[in-house]
N, C-alpha and C positions, 0 to 999 in steps of 0.2 A: 172303181176308184179311178179318177180325174187328176190330170196335171197340167195346169195353164202355162204357156210361154208367154211372155210379155215383152215389149220394147218399150221403154220409158213409160212403163204402167199400163200399158195397153196391151190387150191379149191378142195375140196373132195365131196361136195354135193351141189347141185343147186336145192332149191325149188322154183316152180311153181305154183302160185296162179290158183285157179280154174276160169274158165270161164263160160259162158252160156252153153256151149255143152260139157265140160269134167271138172272132179273133179282135185283137187291139183294133184301134180305129182312130184317127186323127181327123179334128175339125179344122178348116182352114179358110180364112177370107180370100174372096176371089171377085174380080171384074164379074157382073153377072152374064155377058156376053160368052166369055171363056168358062164359067161356070157351067152354063149349058152343054159346050161344046165337050167338055170333059165328062159330062154326065153321059153324053150320047157315045163317047168313044171308050170308057171304060165301065163295064158293068159294077166294078167295086166302088166306083164315085157317086154319090147320091146327095140329094139336099141336105142340110141340117135340119134337125127337128129341135134343137136347142138354141138357135140363133135365127137371124132374118134370113129365110130359104133363098133369097135372091143372091145374097152376097156371101154364103157359106158354103162350102161342101164338106161333107164327112165321106172320108177314104177308110174304107175297110182294109185293113193291112193284112191281106192274105196272100201277097205274092203275085197278082195279077198286074198290079200297076209297075211298070219297071221303075228302078231306082231312080234313074237319073231323071224320070218325069216326075216322081215323088218329090226329090229335091228341088226341081223347079217349081212346083206348087208350094211349098215350102218358102222358098225365096220371094215369090209374088206374093204371098201372104203377108210376108214382112214388108213389103214394099207397099203394098195396098194400106196398111196400117199406118207406116211412116207418111205416108202420102197426106194423110189427113192432119199432121201437127204443123204447128207454127214453122215457118221457112228456116228459123235459125236451128231451131231442134232438128229439122230433117238434114241440114245440111253437117250438122255436128255427127249425127247418126251413120249418115252415107259416108261421111269421111272414116269413122271407127271402122265401118263394114266394109272397107276396101274400096271406096270411092265410086261406089255404083250409083245411077242417076235416080 
């Protein structure tokens, strides 16, 4: 089972439920250089097999990625998706989201 999380109609996170052979996982958009860094830093982070590998990471939610790091990955994914939207939309969403750039 999958659940997509969207901002203004665009997906920024896909949560995939656990199966008998693997725990829950989340797929998040990411800048390519950071994506590679995170894959090197955490064994639970790898390329997504369902989206463009360069821009998306899949994180296995097995507890090995610290919660604060996971929260930053989610925030970064949201920001990557919002950055591709028209300026007026970006400004409106960022204001609603706490004024983040």
